[in-house]
N, C-alpha and C positions, 0 to 999 in steps of 0.2 A: 691725885691718887698717882703712883710712879707707875713709868711705861717700863712692863717686862720688860727681862734681856732677851737681848737678840739672841737666836738658838748658833752654835757656831756653823760658820758654814762647812760644806762635807768634803772631805780630801780633795784634792785634786786629781782628775781618772791620770793613773802613769798606763801609758803607751810600752810594752815591749815586755811587761811583768804578770801577764793573763795567770790562773788559777787552771792549770791543765787536768783536761781529765783523758784515759786512754781506753777506747772501746774496742778491743782486738777480739777477731775471732781466732785467736791461737793463746797457748798460756806463754809466760815468759818475755813477752813483747815490752821493749823497754826505749823511753826515749834517750839518746845518745845526741849529747852536745860534740861538737870538733872543735879542741883546742890550741891546735896548730898544725904543722906539719914541718915533718923534719925530711932533710933531704940530705943524699950523702950520694958517693959514688956507687955505691950500691944499689939506688933507687930511694924512693921518697915512701915516707908511712905518714899517717894521719894520726895526732895524736885525739882520741876519743876518752871522754868521761862522762858516766852513766848522770844524766838529770834525773831519771826517778825511773819506777817499773809500774807497770799494768795493774792496777785502775789511774796510780797516779796518786792525781786530788792532791796539787802541790803548785805552789806559787811555783813559777820559773821563769830566772833574768834573761830577759832574748832584746833587752833594749837596746843594746852594742851593737847589734846585726851579728850576734852568734850564729851559726851553722847547726841546724840538730836533724837528723837524719831518724825512725823507728830502726829496730832489729831483734830478734830472737834466735834461738838457737834450730837451725834448721830451714828458717826463712831468708831468703832475698832483702837484702836490707834498700829500705826506700830510699826514694830521692829525699837530696836534701831542700829543706826550707828553714824559713825566717820565722822570730817571733816577734819580730819591734812593731808589727802592725797592730797586733792584739793586746785586749786590755779585758778586763773580767773574765769569766768564765769561757773556756773555750774547752772542744771536743774535740780531738786526734782518732778519725774514723781508721782503723787498720784490715783492707784487706789482705793477708800476709801471702804471698806466692811461695812455693816451695822447693827449694834450694834441689832436693833430692830430683824431682820431677823435672827439672829444668834439664839437670847433668842427664837424665836419661833422654831425655829429647834429643840433647847434642850430639850423644853415643848413637839413638835410633837412624835421626839423620845422615850421621857417616856413614852406617853400616847399610842402612836403603837406596845411598849412592853407590855404597863399591858396589852392590847387586844390581843395581841399574845399568852399571858400567861393564858387566860379568856379563847380566843380560842380553845388552848389546851387541859384545864380541860374539855370544854365542849365535846371534840371530846373521851377525855376516858372516860368520864361517859357516853358519849352514844353509843362507842364499846364497853364498860366496861360489857355487856351482866346481870346485874345487872336489877332486876325490876323497873320501875319506875312509877309514877301514873301520869295522864296529868289531865289538867286542869277541865275536863270534869268528872272525876272520875274513867275513865277506867284506868285498871293496863297493862302496856305495857311489855311483854316479852322479853328477848333477846336485839338488837339494837334498840336504838329510834331514830328515822328520825329525828325527830324534833331537838334533841339536836348534831348530828352529822352533820346536814344542817346548823343550828347556828354555829355550830363551826365553819366551812369552811369558811364560812361567815368573822366569826369574826375573824380567824388569817389570811384569804386573806385581811380585809380592815385595819390591826392592822400591818402585813407587808408595805402595803404600805405607809400608815403613816410612820412607821416609818425610810423607806427609804427615803421619804420626808423630814425628820426632820433631818437624817444623811446628804443629801446633803447641803441641808440648813446651818448644825453649819458646814460643811467643808468646803464651798466654799465660805463662808462670812468672809475673812479677807483682811484684807488694805495690798498691796503691794505698793512698791517703786521701783525706778528707778531712779539713781544718772547717769546722762550724761550732758558732758560738752555742753554749750551753742552755738549754731551756729547761727552767723548772718543769718538773715533772709532776702532776696532778696526782694527787692520792686513787689508789686505785690499782688495779691489772689491766698493762697493756701486753700486746704481742709487739716486739719491736728487732728487726734484723736477725728473723727465725729464732728467736727464744722469748718468753715472757718474761717482764720485769713489773717493779714494783713503783 
């Protein structure tokens, strides 16, 4: 009886060429590859090429140590990462930060800081003990109630605006997580805030 033919060996696993799926919380997210850096007297610029757009589901070449990041209109770009250590199917989970919210945070921080400085100056003059003339022409000696009250209000409002701005600026960043893609079972399940099949 002849020996059955040996089945062909499975192809070798190729690290750095994973099939990438992008799971993003906003539309238009793209996987971008940095192809190089241009530098001259005016400054530096990155040469960037789109590898794929969400949901992607394509094999992406990354075995040469290329740098990637994700971006989208109105979204803060993610940190850079490589794919040279990944194989098979991977999912890039993207939690995008808002560029507009971060800019509002910077503006609010600046305005809050200015308001706090103004409130401090008002308090200094209000408690300074120097004579001051009110709008009705009266001269007030010593502590000026109007300036101290206004100073406290301005200082408090400025502190609130500054704190809000700092929170907006710090919390609006784009985070990513790269995980192996698991086969989904048939049926309906709840994942990352929505139902998937």
